[in-house]
N, C-alpha and C positions, 0 to 999 in steps of 0.2 A: 289016381295019381298021384306025384310027390306034393303036389302046393294039399289035398286030399290028408294024407300022412298027416303033413305039418299040422293044419289044424287037426286034426284027433289028436295029437300027439299037447295042441296046447288049451284046448278043452279039458283033460287030462287032466295034464299040471295047472290049471286054474283050480278042477277041482279038489284037489289032495291040498293043495294052497289053503281052498275055502274050508273042509273038513282041518283043519290041524288050526282055523284061525280062532273058527268054531270051539274045540277041543279050548286052547289057551285060552278066553274067553270065558269059556262059561269056570275055566278054572281060577280063575281071576272074581267072576260070581260069589264064587265059594268060599275063597279071602278074604275078601273086603268083609270089612269089620259090620254085625249088622244093625240099627237101632228103629228107627223108621223103614227104612227098605231101600231105599231114594239110588245112592251112593250102590248097594249092589247089582240094584236097577239099571243105572246108568252105564254098562259099560254093554256094547256095538262094533261093531265092525262096518270099517267102508272100503270099496275099491278102488285103489291109489291105481295110476300108472304104473309102479313098479308093483304091487301084490294090492299087500292087502292092511289095513290102519288099526288096529283097537285101540279105544277110544271110550275113553269116566269123560263127559261133558260137567258132572255135577260139580255144583264150588266149590264145596265143603273134600273134593279125593282129597285133594293135594294135599292140608293137613294130616287125617287119617290116614294116611302113607307116611308124612314127616311123625305120626307114633302115636298121634291123641285121640285113643283110642286104645285101651286095654284087654281090647279083644283080638287085636292084629298087633304084630312086633312093629316096628315103625320099615319100612321102606318093603312093607306086603309085597309090592306089585314087581321090583325089583327081583325079589325071591323070587317070587312063582314064575316070572317067565324065565329065569335062568336054571333052572330045580325044571325043567318041559324038559325032556330029553331031545321029542322036538323042533326044540325052537336055538339057531344059531343066532342072538345079537344081534344084529347092525343097527342098533344107533333106539335107543332112545331118550323122550322126554317127555317128561311132567312139567307141565306148565302150572305156576300158580296166580290165581286167583287175586293176588293181594301185594303182587308184581311187577 
């Protein structure tokens, strides 16, 4: 039936989006400077109403992204996202724990 086909298409779309989110999450982990490994291991994916969000709740991730580590340039998060050929950014929010 048409409903069954629409559901199959939606499930396939979700699997593709999830796989792309997982790949980008892995790229972000590799780009993250490592001292203790906490920030690198902080990357995770959450399903939202509109797709998937890639998050890192580690308190100092914003400081690292501002360039506090010599291991990665400032804005390494944005650069990693923009360098990914499968991603068309629809906005990005990087929160600062001190703001």
